[in-house]
DRENVO-422455 format. One line per field, with one value per residue (C-alpha): residue number from 1; residue in three letters; x, y, z. Coordinates in steps of 0.02 Angstrom, whole numbers, plus 32768, in hexadecimal, padded with zeros to 4 digits. Layout:
% DRENVO-422455
num: (NUM:...)
residuo: (ALA:...)
x: (X:...)
y: (Y:...)
z: (Z:...)
END
This chain:
% DRENVO-422455
num: (1:2:3:4:5:6:7:8:9:10:11:12:13:14:15:16:17:18:19:20:21:22:23:24:25:26:27:28:29:30:31:32:33:34:35:36:37:38:39:40:41:42:43:44:45:46:47:48:49:50:51:52:53:54:55:56:57:58:59:60:61:62:63:64:65:66:67:68:69:70:71:72:73:74:75:76:77:78:79:80:81:82:83:84:85:86:87:88:89:90:91:92:93:94:95:96:97:98:99:100:101:102:103:104:105:106:107:108:109:110:111:112:113:114:115:116:117:118:119:120:121:122:123:124:125:126:127:128:129:130:131:132:133:134:135:136:137:138:139:140:141:142:143:144:145:146:147:148:149:150:151:152:153:154:155:156:157:158:159:160:161:162:163:164:165:166:167:168:169:170:171:172:173:174:175:176:177:178:179:180:181:182:183:184:185:186:187:188:189:190:191:192:193:194:195:196:197:198:199:200:201:202:203:204:205:206:207:208:209:210:211:212:213:214:215:216:217:218:219:220:221:222:223:224:225:226:227:228:229:230:231:232:233:234:235:236:237:238:239:240:241:242:243:244:245:246:247:248:249:250:251:252:253:254:255:256:257:258:259:260:261:262:263:264:265:266:267:268:269:270:271:272:273:274:275:276:277:278:279:280:281:282:283:284:285:286:287:288:289:290)
residuo: (MET:THR:THR:LEU:ALA:ALA:ALA:ARG:GLY:PRO:LYS:GLY:THR:LEU:SER:GLY:ALA:ARG:SER:ALA:LEU:SER:GLY:ILE:LEU:ARG:THR:ASN:SER:GLY:ARG:VAL:GLY:VAL:VAL:LEU:LEU:ALA:ILE:ALA:VAL:PHE:ILE:CYS:LEU:PHE:GLY:GLY:PHE:PHE:ALA:PRO:TYR:SER:PRO:THR:ALA:VAL:VAL:GLY:LEU:PRO:GLY:ALA:PRO:PRO:GLY:GLN:GLY:HIS:PRO:LEU:GLY:LEU:ASP:PHE:ILE:GLY:ARG:ASP:VAL:LEU:SER:ARG:VAL:LEU:TYR:ALA:GLY:ARG:SER:THR:LEU:LEU:LEU:ALA:GLY:LEU:ALA:ILE:ILE:LEU:THR:TYR:ALA:LEU:GLY:GLY:ALA:ILE:GLY:LEU:ILE:ALA:GLY:PHE:SER:ARG:SER:MET:VAL:ASP:PRO:LEU:LEU:MET:ARG:GLY:ILE:ASP:ILE:LEU:LEU:SER:VAL:PRO:ALA:LEU:LEU:VAL:ILE:LEU:LEU:PHE:VAL:THR:GLY:PHE:GLY:SER:GLY:SER:PHE:VAL:LEU:VAL:ILE:ALA:THR:SER:LEU:VAL:LEU:LEU:PRO:GLY:ALA:ALA:ARG:ILE:VAL:ARG:SER:ALA:THR:LEU:GLU:VAL:SER:THR:ARG:GLY:TYR:VAL:GLU:ALA:ALA:ILE:ALA:ARG:GLY:GLU:PRO:THR:ARG:SER:ILE:LEU:THR:ARG:GLU:VAL:LEU:PRO:ASN:VAL:SER:GLY:VAL:VAL:SER:ALA:ASP:LEU:GLY:LEU:ARG:PHE:SER:TRP:GLY:ILE:ILE:LEU:ILE:ALA:SER:VAL:ASN:PHE:LEU:GLY:VAL:GLY:ILE:GLN:PRO:PRO:THR:PRO:ASP:LEU:GLY:LEU:MET:VAL:SER:GLU:ASN:ARG:VAL:ILE:ILE:GLY:THR:ASN:SER:MET:ALA:VAL:ILE:GLY:PRO:SER:LEU:VAL:LEU:ALA:THR:LEU:ILE:VAL:GLY:MET:ASN:LEU:VAL:SER:ASP:ALA:TYR:VAL:ARG:GLN:LEU:ASP:ARG:SER:GLY:ASP)
x: (7FC8:7F5F:7FC1:7F9D:7F6A:7EEB:7EAB:7E85:7DE3:7DCF:7E30:7E57:7DB8:7D39:7CB2:7D1B:7D27:7C6B:7C54:7CCA:7C70:7BCB:7C1B:7C38:7B91:7BC2:7C41:7C18:7C8C:7C47:7B95:7BC2:7C22:7B93:7B19:7B8C:7BB7:7B00:7ACE:7B5A:7B3F:7A83:7AA1:7B1F:7AB8:7A05:7A10:79EA:7939:7915:7969:78EF:793F:79A4:7A5E:7A83:79F0:7A14:798B:79C5:7A4E:7B01:7B44:7A9D:7AA2:7A2D:7979:78C8:78C8:7985:79C2:7A79:7A6A:7AA3:7B4C:7BBF:7B4D:7AA4:7A82:7A34:7AC0:7A55:7A20:7AD2:7B10:7A8A:7AC2:7B7D:7BAA:7B76:7C09:7C88:7C46:7C33:7CDD:7D33:7CD6:7D0A:7DBD:7DBE:7D79:7DFE:7E84:7E62:7E45:7EF3:7F4F:7F05:7F3B:7FEC:7FF7:7FB9:8030:80C5:80A7:8089:8106:81A3:820B:8254:81A2:818E:821E:81FB:8144:8166:81F3:8179:80FD:8183:81AA:80F2:80E7:8179:811F:80AD:7FF6:7FB1:803D:8013:7F5C:7F83:7FFD:7F82:7EF1:7F5C:7F96:7EF2:7E69:7DF8:7D6B:7D24:7D74:7E20:7E08:7DD9:7E70:7EE6:7EA1:7EAE:7F65:7F89:7F2E:7F6F:801E:7FDC:7F59:7FD8:8051:7FCA:7F8D:803F:806A:7FCE:7FEF:80A2:8062:7FCF:8036:809E:8006:7FF2:7F56:7FAD:8047:7FD5:7F7E:8026:805E:7FBF:7FEF:7F57:7F61:7FA5:7F04:7E9D:7F0F:7F07:7E4A:7E19:7EA0:7EF7:7E78:7DF1:7E74:7EB5:7E08:7E08:7EA3:7E50:7DB2:7E16:7E77:7DDE:7D9F:7E45:7E61:7DAF:7DBF:7E64:7E11:7D87:7E06:7E6D:7DD7:7D93:7E40:7E54:7DA6:7DCC:7E62:7DF0:7E45:7DC8:7D0C:7CDF:7C4E:7BBB:7BBD:7B9F:7C30:7C5D:7D14:7CEB:7C62:7CDD:7D54:7CCE:7C7F:7D1B:7CFB:7C56:7C88:7C72:7BBB:7B86:7BFF:7B83:7BAE:7C57:7C26:7B98:7BFF:7C8F:7C1D:7BE2:7C96:7CC8:7C33:7C59:7D13:7CFF:7C73:7CD9:7D71:7D0D:7CBC:7D64:7DB9:7D2C:7D36:7DF1:7DE0:7D57:7DC4:7E53:7DE6:7DA8:7E59:7E94)
y: (83A8:8311:8286:81CF:81BB:8246:8205:8158:813F:80E0:803D:806F:8020:805C:8053:80C9:8143:813F:815E:81F3:8237:8237:82B1:8337:8388:839E:8424:84D3:84CB:8421:8460:84F8:848A:840F:849C:84EF:844A:8415:84BB:84B5:83FF:841A:84AE:844E:83AF:83EF:84A9:848E:8456:8504:856B:85EC:85E7:8573:8589:85A8:861C:86D4:8732:87E8:8867:882A:885D:889D:88B6:8859:888B:8848:8795:878A:878C:877A:87D9:87A0:8760:87A0:8766:8780:86D9:86D1:86C2:8670:85E7:85C6:85C2:8544:84D4:84F5:84A1:83F5:83DE:841B:83AA:830F:8321:833B:82A6:8234:8270:8249:8199:8177:81C5:8154:80BB:80CC:8128:80BA:801D:8061:8096:7FEF:7F8A:7FFB:7FFF:7F45:7EFD:7F0A:7EF6:7F5A:7F76:7FFF:8072:8052:8086:811A:8161:8169:81C0:823C:8267:828A:82EF:835D:83A1:8438:8402:847F:845B:83A1:83C5:8446:83D1:8341:83A9:83F3:8349:82E7:836A:83CA:834D:8322:8275:82BE:8340:82B9:824F:82E4:831E:826F:8265:8304:82CA:8217:8231:827D:81F7:816C:81B3:81C3:8110:80CC:8120:80D8:802C:802A:8045:7FCD:7F42:7F31:7F0C:7E62:7E31:7E53:7DF1:7D62:7D61:7D5A:7CCB:7C6B:7C76:7CDC:7D23:7DD3:7E0E:7DCC:7E1F:7EC6:7EC7:7E7A:7EB2:7F4C:7FAB:7FBA:7FFF:8086:80C0:8142:8192:8196:81E3:826A:8292:8290:833F:8394:832C:834E:8409:840B:83AE:8430:84BD:846A:8449:84F9:8542:84E1:8513:85C7:85C1:8586:84DE:8471:846E:84D7:8551:8553:84CE:8528:8514:8579:8598:85BB:8637:869C:86A4:86CF:875A:87B9:882F:8869:8871:892D:8923:8881:8844:87BD:875E:873D:873F:86C1:862C:865D:8653:85A4:856A:85BA:8570:84C3:84C9:851D:84A6:840E:844B:8473:83C7:8373:83D5:83AF:82F7:82EF:8347:82CE:823B:8285:8291:81DF:819F:81F1)
z: (5D11:5D3B:5D8C:5D70:5E24:5E11:5D6D:5DAC:5E07:5EAB:5E9D:5DEA:5DA6:5D28:5DAC:5E16:5D85:5D70:5E29:5E21:5D89:5DE7:5E62:5DDF:5E03:5EB9:5E88:5E4D:5DB7:5D8A:5D8B:5D22:5CAA:5C96:5C72:5BF3:5BA0:5B98:5B48:5AC9:5A9B:5A8A:5A15:59AF:599B:5999:5974:58BC:58E6:592E:58A7:585E:57B1:5744:576A:56B2:5688:5665:56C2:56C5:56B0:56D1:577A:57BC:587B:58F3:58D9:58D1:5894:589B:5951:591C:587A:57CE:5794:570B:567E:56D4:572A:57D7:5856:58DC:5865:5830:58E4:5912:5882:588B:592E:58F3:587D:58FE:5988:591C:58C8:596F:59B8:5929:5938:59F2:59D5:5953:59C1:5A55:59E8:599B:5A25:5AAC:5A50:5A38:5AEE:5B2E:5AC2:5AE6:5BA0:5BB2:5B37:5BA5:5B07:5A77:5A3A:5ABC:5A86:59CE:59DE:5A50:59E6:5956:59C8:59FE:594A:5928:59C8:5995:58FC:591C:5924:58A8:582E:582E:5808:5781:572A:5733:56F1:5668:562F:563A:562A:56A0:56BB:5765:5765:5744:57CE:584B:581E:5828:58D0:591A:58E3:5942:59DF:59D8:5A25:5AC5:5ADA:5AB9:5B3A:5BBE:5BA4:5BA0:5C46:5C97:5C4C:5C8D:5D3D:5D33:5CE3:5D82:5DED:5E3D:5DDD:5D37:5D6D:5DA3:5CFA:5CA2:5D14:5CEA:5C33:5BFE:5B4C:5B3E:5AEB:5B7D:5BFD:5BA4:5B8F:5C36:5CAF:5C6B:5C04:5C8C:5D02:5C8E:5C5A:5CE5:5C99:5BEE:5C37:5C8F:5BF1:5B80:5BA5:5B80:5AE3:5AA4:5AC2:5A64:59D4:59C9:59C8:593F:58CF:58E8:58C4:5822:57EA:5819:57A5:5719:56F8:5753:5739:56A1:5684:5681:570B:57B1:582B:58C5:589A:57E4:5817:587E:57EA:576A:57CF:5801:5770:57BC:5873:586E:5839:588D:5912:5947:58A8:58F8:59B0:599B:595C:59CF:5A67:5A39:5A26:5ACB:5B28:5AE6:5B12:5BBD:5BED:5BBC:5C1C:5CB9:5CB8:5C9B:5D27:5DA1:5D72:5D91:5E3A:5E6C:5E3A:5E9F:5F3A:5F21:5F11:5FB3)
END
């Protein structure tokens, strides 16, 4: 588990985190992770421009195996699997990205306030976080989607609620440590506004922790969104989605296994690449902090 000392960059500054990040490519796992992540992100964001067919067009027999003109074969209703895979990653990546932004916007604010308040605000906020953390992640999303619908906006909100407790706890722990530093105490003694202290003194010095935590949190967001879509309560057909494709094409796995393997490989590449980059980044920060 990443410690706060490892997560902070040299001198605990954002510039130190950036310097540590530049060292990722000096490690084997970092280089592999960057390559895998770049491939997966490129497929997710720009793959649709190279798709040979429309992702919703029926072009042949359902469940046809890979053949000429269809490298990954056809899906359960006769659509080109390669075309759908090239389109499908975009929704997963963008929804997870939006969920992560919302997670750190809300969770980061809660963690900063709780860790800096030095009052009853801290236990009040964190007990609420603990309650949310005690509920199984998938159950929270399923209840939220069931109650408010299965649109993309609802899925982003639900995923961010699941990821928020962990982010808030990480930021709070870092804020508790940073808030005892001399420069923060000096700012308080000068009578600077709390908002100014948080944004100018505390936030830049916990950014390394957030950066180190980002990869794990983002990977978890992708898994959650893909899982919900796999269960059929997230993004609905005929919209192409990686998790939904795996679920839809289970019925033809005997005749065209690539209809399931294709989207699964994109998901795996994205998650493994993100984790390798994140691990290499944390190790580099740890070396820099020694």
